[in-house]
LOFI-563446 format. One record per residue (C-alpha): residue in three letters; x, y, z. Coordinates in steps of 0.1 Angstrom, whole numbers, padded with zeros to 4 digits, always signed. Layout:
ALAXYZ ...
This chain:
MET+0218-1048-0644 SER+0188-1041-0623 VAL+0199-1010-0605 ARG+0168-0989-0604 LYS+0170-0960-0629 ARG+0166-0924-0618 ARG+0132-0909-0628 VAL+0148-0880-0646 PHE+0171-0883-0675 ALA+0209-0884-0668 ALA+0240-0883-0689 ALA+0231-0917-0702 GLY+0212-0899-0729 LEU+0176-0905-0721 SER+0151-0879-0734 LEU+0141-0853-0708 VAL+0106-0851-0724 ALA+0101-0889-0717 ALA+0115-0887-0682 LEU+0098-0855-0669 THR+0063-0860-0684 LEU+0032-0849-0665 ALA+0019-0875-0641 GLY-0011-0879-0619 CYS+0010-0884-0588 ALA+0008-0856-0562 GLY+0019-0850-0527 ILE+0004-0859-0494 PRO-0024-0835-0483 GLY-0015-0806-0462 SER-0052-0804-0452 GLY-0083-0825-0458 SER-0085-0863-0454 VAL-0054-0883-0464 GLN-0057-0890-0501 PRO-0031-0900-0528 GLY-0030-0864-0541 LEU-0027-0829-0526 SER-0056-0808-0538 ASP-0056-0780-0512 ILE-0026-0766-0492 ASN-0041-0732-0483 GLN-0039-0741-0446 ALA-0005-0757-0448 GLU+0019-0729-0457 GLN+0056-0730-0453 LEU+0073-0722-0420 VAL+0101-0706-0440 GLN+0086-0680-0464 PHE+0100-0670-0498 SER+0087-0639-0515 ALA+0074-0647-0550 PHE+0066-0622-0577 GLY+0046-0627-0609 PRO+0060-0620-0644 THR+0070-0585-0654 VAL+0056-0567-0684 GLY+0075-0574-0716 ALA+0096-0603-0700 SER+0117-0623-0725 GLN+0114-0660-0727 GLU+0146-0664-0707 GLU+0134-0639-0681 LEU+0101-0658-0679 VAL+0118-0691-0672 ARG+0141-0677-0645 GLY+0112-0659-0629 PHE+0091-0690-0630 LEU+0118-0710-0612 ILE+0122-0684-0585 ALA+0084-0682-0580 ALA+0083-0720-0576 ASN+0104-0716-0544 SER+0070-0706-0528 PRO+0043-0734-0527 ASN+0018-0710-0510 ASP-0017-0712-0523 ASP-0009-0742-0545 TYR+0021-0725-0562 SER-0003-0698-0574 VAL+0024-0672-0582 ALA+0044-0697-0602 ARG+0013-0706-0622 GLU+0010-0669-0633 TYR+0040-0676-0656 LEU+0020-0703-0674 THR-0007-0702-0700 THR-0042-0705-0686 GLU-0046-0740-0700 TYR-0012-0753-0688 ALA-0015-0736-0654 SER-0042-0762-0645 GLN-0020-0791-0659 TRP+0014-0784-0644 ASP+0021-0807-0615 PRO+0045-0792-0590 TYR+0041-0822-0567 PHE+0057-0847-0592 GLY+0090-0843-0574 VAL+0120-0820-0571 LEU+0152-0816-0592 ILE+0180-0802-0571 GLY+0209-0785-0588 GLU+0240-0765-0581 GLY+0259-0738-0599 SER+0248-0716-0628 ARG+0219-0725-0651 PRO+0228-0716-0687 TYR+0199-0709-0710 ARG+0197-0711-0748 ALA+0169-0706-0773 ASP+0157-0736-0792 GLY+0139-0720-0821 ASP+0114-0692-0818 ASP+0090-0708-0793 ALA+0112-0729-0770 GLY+0143-0728-0748 MET+0166-0752-0730 LEU+0179-0746-0695 SER+0210-0765-0685 LEU+0211-0778-0649 SER+0238-0795-0630 VAL+0217-0820-0610 VAL+0229-0832-0576 ALA+0198-0851-0565 GLU+0161-0856-0572 VAL+0132-0861-0548 GLU+0105-0885-0558 PRO+0068-0878-0552 ASN+0069-0898-0520 GLY+0098-0877-0506 ARG+0127-0901-0512 LEU+0159-0884-0523 LEU+0183-0900-0547 PRO+0217-0885-0555 THR+0233-0882-0589 ALA+0269-0883-0599 ALA+0287-0851-0594 GLY+0290-0831-0626 GLU+0260-0847-0642 SER+0241-0822-0664 THR+0207-0823-0679 GLU+0187-0799-0702 LEU+0152-0789-0694 ARG+0129-0778-0722 PHE+0104-0750-0719 GLU+0079-0740-0746 PHE+0061-0707-0751 VAL+0031-0690-0767 ARG+0022-0654-0770 HIS-0008-0640-0751 GLY-0013-0607-0768 SER+0021-0590-0765 GLU+0033-0612-0736 TRP+0050-0646-0736 ARG+0037-0673-0713 ILE+0051-0708-0707 SER+0029-0735-0724 SER+0051-0765-0714 ALA+0076-0771-0686 PRO+0090-0801-0667 ALA+0067-0815-0641 GLY+0078-0809-0605 VAL+0099-0780-0592 ILE+0135-0771-0597 LEU+0155-0758-0568 ASP+0191-0751-0559 ARG+0205-0771-0530 SER+0206-0742-0505 THR+0170-0733-0512 PHE+0159-0769-0510 GLU+0175-0774-0476 ALA+0159-0741-0464 ILE+0123-0751-0472 TRP+0124-0789-0470 SER+0135-0811-0441 GLN+0143-0847-0437 HIS+0124-0870-0413 GLN+0124-0908-0407 VAL+0091-0926-0415 ASN+0094-0957-0394 PHE+0081-0992-0402 LEU+0087-1025-0385 GLY+0111-1053-0393 PRO+0116-1088-0378 GLU+0110-1089-0341 GLY+0093-1055-0341 ARG+0125-1036-0349 LEU+0119-1001-0361 VAL+0132-0995-0396 PRO+0136-0958-0406 ASP+0129-0947-0442 THR+0143-0912-0448 ARG+0119-0889-0465 TRP+0119-0852-0473 PHE+0089-0829-0466 LEU+0082-0792-0470 SER+0088-0775-0437 ARG+0053-0762-0431 ALA+0026-0763-0405 ALA+0011-0795-0419 LEU+0043-0815-0414 SER+0027-0838-0387 THR-0002-0845-0411 GLU+0021-0853-0440 ILE+0043-0877-0420 VAL+0012-0895-0407 GLY+0000-0896-0443 ALA+0032-0912-0453 LEU+0028-0939-0426 LEU-0008-0946-0439 GLU+0004-0949-0474 GLY+0028-0977-0463 PRO+0064-0986-0472 SER+0081-0973-0503 LYS+0087-0998-0531 ARG+0121-1008-0518 PHE+0107-1017-0484 GLU+0074-1034-0494 GLN+0088-1069-0488 VAL+0113-1059-0462 VAL+0091-1043-0435 HIS+0055-1042-0425 SER+0033-1015-0410 GLY+0010-1017-0380 PHE-0015-0995-0398 PRO-0042-1017-0414 GLN-0048-1012-0451 GLY-0075-0986-0459 VAL-0072-0967-0426 LYS-0074-0930-0428 LEU-0076-0899-0406 THR-0110-0889-0393 LYS-0102-0852-0393 THR-0087-0829-0419 ALA-0053-0828-0402 VAL-0033-0840-0372 PRO-0038-0813-0345 VAL-0009-0804-0323 GLU-0017-0786-0290 ASP+0007-0780-0262 GLY+0031-0805-0277 LEU+0005-0833-0281 ALA-0001-0846-0316 ARG-0036-0863-0316 VAL-0038-0889-0344 ASP-0074-0899-0349 LEU-0080-0928-0372 THR-0109-0946-0387 GLY-0112-0979-0406 GLU-0112-1017-0402 GLY-0088-1035-0379 LEU-0080-1006-0355 ASN-0092-1024-0324 ASN-0065-1051-0326 PRO-0042-1045-0295 GLN-0010-1056-0313 ALA-0018-1033-0342 GLN-0024-1004-0318 GLN+0010-1009-0301 GLU+0027-1011-0335 MET+0010-0980-0348 LEU+0019-0961-0317 ALA+0055-0972-0319 GLN+0057-0960-0355 LEU+0040-0927-0347 GLN+0063-0920-0317 ALA+0094-0927-0337 SER+0083-0908-0368 LEU+0070-0877-0352 HIS+0097-0871-0326 THR+0117-0849-0350 VAL+0088-0825-0357 ASN+0093-0792-0339 GLY+0066-0787-0313 VAL+0057-0823-0309 ASN+0067-0841-0277 ARG+0038-0865-0271 VAL+0016-0886-0293 GLU-0020-0897-0287 LEU-0037-0924-0307 LEU-0075-0923-0311 VAL-0099-0945-0330 ASP-0130-0927-0342 GLY-0125-0900-0316 THR-0119-0923-0287 PRO-0084-0924-0271 VAL-0068-0959-0271 ARG-0061-0970-0236 ASP-0024-0964-0226 ALA-0018-0949-0260 THR-0005-0915-0250 ARG+0033-0916-0251 PRO+0063-0893-0254 ALA+0074-0887-0290 THR+0108-0904-0290 GLN+0131-0921-0314 GLY+0119-0954-0300 ALA+0139-0985-0291 GLY+0154-0988-0326 VAL+0186-1008-0330 PRO+0216-1003-0308 VAL+0246-0995-0330 GLY+0274-0982-0308 ALA+0302-1006-0304 LYS+0338-1005-0291 LEU+0365-1009-0317 SER+0379-1044-0320 GLY+0408-1056-0340 ILE+0442-1072-0340 MET+0474-1058-0323 ASP+0506-1078-0318 GLY+0487-1109-0331 ARG+0460-1107-0304 PHE+0424-1102-0313 GLY+0399-1084-0290 VAL+0385-1050-0280 ILE+0411-1023-0285 THR+0415-1002-0253 ALA+0439-0975-0242 THR+0461-1001-0226 GLY+0461-1029-0252 VAL+0437-1056-0264 GLU+0409-1070-0242 PRO+0401-1107-0252 ILE+0366-1116-0262 THR+0355-1148-0245 GLY+0348-1177-0269 VAL+0359-1157-0300 SER+0394-1143-0297 ALA+0414-1175-0296 ALA+0396-1189-0326 VAL+0401-1157-0346 GLU+0438-1157-0337 GLU+0442-1193-0348 ILE+0428-1186-0382 ASP+0452-1157-0386 GLY+0430-1139-0411 ASP+0432-1106-0428 ALA+0396-1094-0424 VAL+0372-1099-0395 ALA+0336-1090-0388 LEU+0323-1093-0353 SER+0286-1093-0343 ARG+0274-1064-0321 SER+0267-1091-0294 LYS+0304-1101-0296 THR+0293-1138-0298 VAL+0299-1146-0335 ALA+0327-1136-0359 ALA+0334-1142-0396 VAL+0371-1144-0406 ARG+0387-1144-0440 GLY+0418-1166-0440 VAL+0439-1184-0466 ASP+0413-1212-0470 GLY+0383-1189-0473 ILE+0359-1174-0448 SER+0351-1191-0415 ILE+0323-1185-0390 VAL+0333-1185-0353 GLU+0311-1191-0323 GLU+0322-1202-0288 GLY+0336-1237-0292 PHE+0328-1238-0329 THR+0345-1229-0361 ALA+0335-1238-0396 THR+0345-1228-0431 ILE+0315-1213-0450 ASP+0329-1200-0483 THR+0359-1211-0503 ARG+0353-1191-0535 GLY+0382-1171-0549 LYS+0385-1133-0546 LEU+0364-1132-0514 LEU+0358-1097-0500 ALA+0357-1089-0463 PRO+0327-1106-0446 SER+0298-1091-0426 VAL+0277-1104-0397 ASP+0242-1092-0391 ASP+0223-1087-0359 ASP+0206-1121-0364 LEU+0241-1137-0364 TRP+0242-1146-0401 ALA+0276-1142-0418 TRP+0275-1126-0453 THR+0301-1134-0479 ILE+0306-1122-0515 SER+0332-1129-0542 ALA+0345-1101-0564 SER+0345-1126-0593 THR+0308-1136-0589 PRO+0291-1107-0570 THR+0256-1116-0581 ALA+0256-1146-0557 ILE+0258-1135-0521 ARG+0260-1162-0495 VAL+0247-1162-0459 ALA+0255-1188-0432 ALA+0244-1192-0396 PRO+0264-1209-0368 SER+0237-1237-0369 GLY+0250-1247-0403 GLU+0221-1233-0423 GLN+0232-1217-0455 GLN+0215-1197-0482 GLU+0225-1181-0515 LEU+0208-1147-0523 ALA+0207-1134-0559 ALA+0218-1099-0566 PRO+0214-1095-0603 TRP+0219-1057-0600 LEU+0256-1064-0593 GLU+0262-1080-0627 GLY+0294-1068-0643 LEU+0303-1044-0615 ASP+0336-1041-0597 VAL+0324-1047-0561 ARG+0349-1038-0533 ALA+0328-1041-0501 LEU+0295-1054-0487 ARG+0280-1044-0454 VAL+0246-1052-0438 SER+0230-1023-0419 PRO+0223-1023-0382 GLY+0190-1041-0377 GLY+0196-1061-0409 SER+0170-1045-0432 LEU+0194-1031-0458 VAL+0225-1044-0475 ALA+0249-1019-0491 VAL+0276-1026-0516 LEU+0306-1003-0525 VAL+0312-1004-0562 ASN+0344-0991-0578 GLY+0341-0969-0609 GLY+0376-0956-0612 ALA+0374-0918-0608 LYS+0340-0922-0591 SER+0327-0949-0568 ARG+0291-0955-0557 VAL+0271-0972-0529 LEU+0242-0994-0540 VAL+0216-1002-0514 ALA+0190-1030-0515 GLY+0165-1044-0491 VAL+0169-1077-0472 ILE+0138-1099-0471 ARG+0136-1122-0440 ASP+0113-1148-0427 ALA+0096-1147-0393 THR+0128-1160-0376 GLY+0150-1133-0390 ALA+0167-1156-0415 PRO+0175-1138-0448 THR+0156-1154-0477 ALA+0161-1129-0506 LEU+0172-1095-0516 THR+0150-1069-0533 ALA+0151-1072-0571 GLU+0164-1036-0575 ALA+0190-1015-0558 ASP+0193-0977-0555 VAL+0225-0956-0559 GLU+0224-0939-0525 MET+0258-0921-0526 TRP+0286-0911-0550 ALA+0322-0906-0539 ASN+0352-0893-0558 GLY+0381-0918-0562 GLU+0387-0955-0563 ALA+0366-0976-0539 VAL+0386-0990-0509 ASP+0363-0997-0479 PHE+0329-0991-0465 ASP+0309-0993-0432 TRP+0276-0984-0417 ILE+0276-0958-0389 ASP+0240-0964-0379 GLN+0207-0973-0395 GLN+0206-0941-0415 ARG+0242-0932-0422 PHE+0273-0948-0437 VAL+0309-0939-0445 ALA+0329-0948-0476 LEU+0367-0947-0480 THR+0380-0940-0515 LYS+0415-0934-0529 GLN+0429-0904-0549 ALA+0466-0908-0554 SER+0479-0915-0518 ALA+0450-0898-0501 GLY+0423-0919-0485 LYS+0391-0897-0488 ILE+0363-0902-0463 THR+0328-0895-0474 LEU+0297-0896-0452 GLY+0262-0903-0466 GLY+0232-0925-0462 PRO+0199-0935-0478 GLY+0180-0904-0488 VAL+0206-0878-0476 PHE+0233-0856-0492 ALA+0268-0869-0491 THR+0295-0848-0474 GLU+0333-0852-0477 GLN+0351-0855-0444 GLY+0387-0849-0452 SER+0414-0875-0460 VAL+0440-0897-0444 VAL+0472-0907-0463 ASP+0475-0944-0471 ALA+0442-0953-0455 THR+0431-0989-0460 GLN+0401-0994-0436 VAL+0372-0974-0422 PHE+0351-0982-0391 GLY+0316-0967-0386 GLY+0315-0969-0348 GLY+0278-0959-0342 ASN+0284-0921-0344 ARG+0308-0897-0361 THR+0330-0893-0330 GLN+0336-0930-0329 MET+0346-0934-0365 ARG+0381-0947-0371 VAL+0405-0949-0401 LEU+0434-0973-0403 THR+0464-0968-0425 ALA+0487-0994-0442 GLY+0513-0986-0416 GLY+0490-0995-0387 GLU+0483-0960-0376 LEU+0447-0954-0362 PHE+0430-0920-0368 ALA+0399-0904-0352 PRO+0379-0874-0363 GLN+0391-0840-0353 GLY+0369-0809-0359 ALA+0347-0806-0389 SER+0368-0826-0414 GLY+0402-0833-0398 TRP+0418-0865-0385 GLN+0442-0870-0357 ARG+0464-0901-0349 VAL+0452-0918-0317 ALA+0471-0952-0318 SER+0497-0972-0338 GLY+0505-1008-0342 VAL+0470-1018-0352 GLU+0471-1047-0377 LEU+0434-1046-0386 MET+0401-1033-0375 ALA+0371-1057-0371 LYS+0339-1045-0385 ARG+0310-1046-0360 GLY+0282-1063-0378 
């Protein structure tokens, strides 16, 4: 199985020493020219300040470790206070920018001989050096090793895990998530969620992430308008009166198409930074013509869609008064009499699972595209390709277009897994698979590689676990490009869990006997369907209220 392993060791039994070794990686600069490492953050302090104190006289080894972890909440002056807990030699070696381990609950400590100790941590997520967050299974525990030497009468730490260790509440107080946007087929903006320290240099760090290019998962999925080797001409991205001025230097910057792509990426990536409402692009100090724009989310991908489904044997858009037929699609779907339907967001193509397999439907045209056994519910992407997967052979995912073109995409990372649902994200850059694990289920996400026409040609060789959910896997759907929702089962309760690539999962209550979930484009439009045909909508923070009955099935949109 090729699911990408977490960098830090988990309950599988890997050695922490092997997984948390020192590395030459570092963060994006808070000041200075954009480089692979962060050598000076004196001018890029946190917007949220934590008081940090050095070691006390006569501190025990355990007190030293706990004080060190608290001091590491403050990155001011290159974590200078945290380094006071380390030996002089190790203080210059310790790399706090290697990533973040995020834990919850107590942190039991035990001595390991006279000169070492082990700290037990219940890890909920880790943040990689590039800012990508990956969750861990709830209850997963790891032990972190610290070594000590005496300096006179005082202990100091001579070895510790690379990176910093934070509890979740502290992490969310001093770090914030932002979308670093790249470009997919037809210029669609594709967000990649990253976490950054909430400090004055945030705009510089986000631009630095754009200049570094897509993360490994996205390398073959998206492209960037920023030519390779381009860098900032100044030490930072200045923001004055809401205007972020991004001044670049390098080869290829005078290409008009590249300029428009860069500006689109900048606008979409900087719009969540407090105090930024406009972006100006400059090349070697000269503003690019027509390149001062509002910092907005950009065009992105439209995801909102009205709920469609089957009531009284009729297929169409479900309204307050009944079912509104969809021209060119409804009659064919009703004729197939299927038990699972995916409808394109354009409402022009549907994929239907019937007794003979899965068929693709377009106005005046119906064709069977997959007759394998144990077929799961289909998906239809924004380029109108129908996606099918069999629970018995999940490593072979098939795609088919109304034109008759078909392709088989290898997913070796699904080998031996109990797959329950497959969904393609809005925009079509990611594919997510809900995998059953009994007491715990998980969502695997991989990238979709497409040609210039938007046709899917392959999947990325690896997939990431982007969410864990308690219970047996039942159903899954994307809400938008950055969020999804999973339905799992514990006894008779259908548990709803929200998550997404690079974010923390949150449980959103439960609905008895739930069988289907619909993403809808935003939380208020989510719907849950029960085995008895009752339709539920969100109410309050985590409640659900019945809004309709007699619904035979919900069609997934996309």
